[in-house]
C-alpha atoms as one frame of an Amber mdcrd trajectory, in Angstrom:
protein
   0.034  -0.001   0.018   1.412   3.425  -0.896   2.468   5.872   1.895  -0.678
   7.290   3.562  -2.864   4.565   1.963  -3.749   2.846   5.288  -4.515   6.294
   6.880  -6.730   7.287   4.017  -8.505   4.119   4.037  -9.399   4.400   7.781
 -10.383   7.992   7.438 -12.808   7.404   4.576 -14.566   4.563   6.357 -13.342
   4.277   9.828 -15.479   3.875  12.871 -16.063   7.127  14.866 -13.510   7.367
  17.599 -14.664  10.625  19.378 -17.986  12.249  19.135 -19.727  15.106  20.769
 -23.454  16.032  20.092 -25.396  19.074  20.985 -22.687  19.928  23.560 -23.305
  22.932  25.986 -20.591  23.868  28.411 -20.204  26.773  30.841 -17.365  28.505
  32.761 -19.279  29.649  35.787 -22.258  31.642  34.274 -20.710  32.287  30.947
 -22.106  29.945  28.293 -19.157  29.071  26.082 -20.379  25.983  23.915 -23.803
  26.360  22.296 -24.876  22.873  21.108 -21.677  21.988  19.290 -21.537  18.689
  17.191 -18.076  17.231  16.537 -16.688  13.973  15.476 -13.270  12.321  14.330
 -12.941   8.820  12.855 -10.227   6.302  12.797  -7.236   7.674  10.899  -8.756
  11.039  10.187  -7.024  14.212  10.583  -9.425  17.169  11.652  -8.446  20.698
  11.936 -10.340  22.556  14.648 -10.336  26.391  14.057 -11.695  29.581  15.100
 -10.509  33.072  16.525  -9.375  33.358  20.038 -12.251  32.740  22.641 -14.564
  30.785  20.161 -14.440  27.618  22.353 -11.905  25.387  20.665 -10.026  24.446
  23.945 -13.324  24.299  25.823 -14.673  21.834  23.330 -11.653  19.522  23.704
 -11.641  19.840  27.552 -15.388  18.993  27.538 -14.944  16.043  25.515 -12.184
  14.693  27.885 -14.086  15.450  31.073 -11.928  18.254  32.276 -14.910  20.678
  31.812 -18.086  18.813  32.639 -20.616  19.555  29.922 -24.016  21.033  31.057
 -25.920  19.118  28.470 -25.341  16.975  25.433 -23.523  13.663  24.872 -19.893
  12.576  24.382 -18.932   9.257  23.094 -15.841   7.303  22.791 -15.925   4.413
  20.405 -19.682   4.426  20.885 -19.680   4.348  24.704 -21.340   7.412  26.578
 -18.433   8.829  28.628 -20.246  11.780  30.296 -19.390  11.636  33.911 -16.315
   9.421  33.374 -13.013  10.865  34.910 -10.569  12.170  32.442  -7.992   9.254
  32.944 -10.663   6.807  32.160 -11.455   8.490  28.973  -7.903   8.744  27.932
  -7.368   5.065  28.736  -9.642   4.430  25.722  -6.732   5.407  23.497  -6.768
   9.203  23.429  -3.789  11.422  23.995  -3.889  14.996  24.599  -1.126  17.639
  24.115  -2.455  20.739  25.910  -1.543  24.243  25.217   1.247  25.004  27.662
   2.843  21.644  27.474   2.495  20.360  30.908   5.584  18.262  31.270   6.942
  17.308  34.672   9.804  19.738  35.222  11.418  17.840  38.066  11.643  14.526
  36.050  14.188  13.827  33.309  13.329  13.229  29.709  13.493   9.521  30.098
  11.468   9.430  33.192   8.716  11.660  31.652   8.511   9.105  28.732   8.567
   5.971  30.961   5.944   7.219  33.456   3.686   7.648  30.433   4.501   4.543
  28.481   1.705   1.873  28.101   0.255  -0.316  25.508  -2.902   0.600  23.685
  -6.184  -0.756  24.936  -5.856  -3.557  22.397  -2.371  -4.464  23.463  -0.704
  -2.771  20.471   2.716  -1.192  21.489   3.891   0.401  18.159   5.389   3.576
  19.993   7.947   2.241  22.272  10.330   4.867  24.055  13.011   3.778  21.462
  10.745   4.723  18.613   9.856   8.102  20.176  13.595   8.857  20.611  14.215
   7.887  17.044  11.468  10.321  16.022  12.845  13.064  18.258  16.657  12.743
  18.092  16.986  15.893  20.149  15.388  14.073  23.043  17.765  11.228  22.811
  20.572  13.682  23.276  19.051  14.995  26.470  17.693  11.998  28.235  19.299
  12.804  31.576  18.220  16.499  31.465  15.317  17.621  33.560  12.126  18.943
  32.033  12.665  22.493  33.291  16.187  22.503  31.673  14.895  21.960  28.163
  14.168  24.693  25.648  10.565  25.472  24.693  10.819  23.442  21.567  12.474
  20.533  23.211   9.629  20.614  25.851   7.008  20.545  23.117   8.824  17.474
  21.642   8.719  15.780  24.951   5.136  16.491  25.363   4.112  14.973  22.119
   6.688  12.116  22.607   4.948  11.301  25.960   1.675  11.261  24.346   2.735
   8.886  21.578   4.189   6.652  24.345   0.613   5.781  25.396   0.115   4.281
  21.960  -3.055   6.356  21.220  -5.563   5.894  18.391  -6.249   9.751  18.585
  -3.842  12.425  19.330  -5.282  16.006  20.093  -2.716  18.705  19.584  -3.796
  22.210  21.204  -1.563  25.000  19.843   1.552  22.664  19.351   3.618  25.314
  17.660   2.728  28.372  19.696   5.649  30.541  20.707   8.268  28.455  18.861
  10.849  29.657  16.622  10.189  29.104  12.915  12.643  26.149  12.571  11.526
  24.265  15.458   7.837  24.867  14.539   8.720  23.541  10.983  10.134  20.396
  12.730   6.979  19.919  14.781   4.851  20.196  11.600   7.039  17.426   9.892
   6.456  15.071  12.963   2.805  15.776  12.993   2.575  14.821   9.409   4.610
  11.668  10.202   2.205  10.748  13.004  -0.760  11.329  10.718   0.614   9.088
   7.963   1.192   6.267  10.595  -2.656   6.030  10.841  -3.150   7.844  14.122
  -6.167  10.064  14.043  -5.501  13.657  14.933  -7.285  16.779  15.913  -5.148
  19.905  15.483  -5.717  23.203  16.918  -3.298  25.873  15.633  -3.266  29.459
  14.429  -1.337  28.742  11.391  -4.276  27.601   9.401  -2.277  27.186   6.163
  -0.033  24.550   7.927  -3.178  22.962   9.445  -5.270  22.541   6.124  -2.090
  21.245   4.420  -2.371  17.890   6.291  -6.103  17.731   7.422  -8.715  15.672
   5.845 -11.404  17.920   7.095 -11.782  21.219   9.041 -14.236  22.582  11.482
 -14.570  26.320  12.361 -16.084  27.369  15.573 -17.749  30.783  15.900 -19.048
  31.986  19.201 -19.183  28.525  20.605 -21.048  27.128  17.437 -19.910  24.945
  14.705 -20.305  27.555  11.858 -18.561  25.986   9.083 -16.999  22.585   7.924
 -14.963  21.852   4.805 -12.719  18.999   3.685  -9.031  19.638   3.432  -8.861
  19.853  -0.407 -11.631  22.615  -0.466  -9.866  24.514   2.237  -6.655  24.266
   0.301  -8.293  25.310  -2.924 -10.110  28.363  -1.471  -7.983  29.664   1.526
  -9.709  33.061   1.234 -12.992  31.524   2.475 -11.244  30.219   5.730  -9.336
  33.367   6.080 -12.582  35.444   6.224 -14.042  33.200   8.911 -10.943  33.403
  11.032 -10.679  37.112  10.588  -7.014  36.974   9.212
């Protein structure tokens, strides 16, 4: 099968991994999500877009149980997971790379990876620590360094590598390149593309919509906490002005 063939096959007819229906979420009295529908299938790469404050991170956090939805449903592999603790949801094969990275600064690179490493729910163990280090050679050079001793780019690599060590079926990346130097950001995009081609489903939030649409199968734009627009990757690449107008860029 040609490169990307398995991924394309999964994306076109794969089962739904994560799905939200009519999701409403609040921060205190502030109504952030207004009946959002969202889904991602096996092997699919979805761009989640919108201007600042439109609810992208809230949607992710609500689906993962970090922000309890007020109403609506969230399903993982068809199971209703509303009310489940976050650790139980992620044990179903979902890995989250949050904005701000969230590594353990007092642990070494190797310790950060080892504490996260586990097989997939079906026992699959494609992403060993060794494979992660082959993918991120910078980390291999800094195995004994503490998390706080790494540069911002290295910390981001470690965060993504730690997520991969859980052998996920779905990787959610929230602003993975924010604040990084252009050369480091370019390396992160290369790695994201490699992850996507390996068959892992991805949800990508990033301000650089041109980079996002270059590798996504489908894109969803949130406006004021609602799903205002959806288009496939080819359409977004063919007509970038349409997305730019929605995003205000």
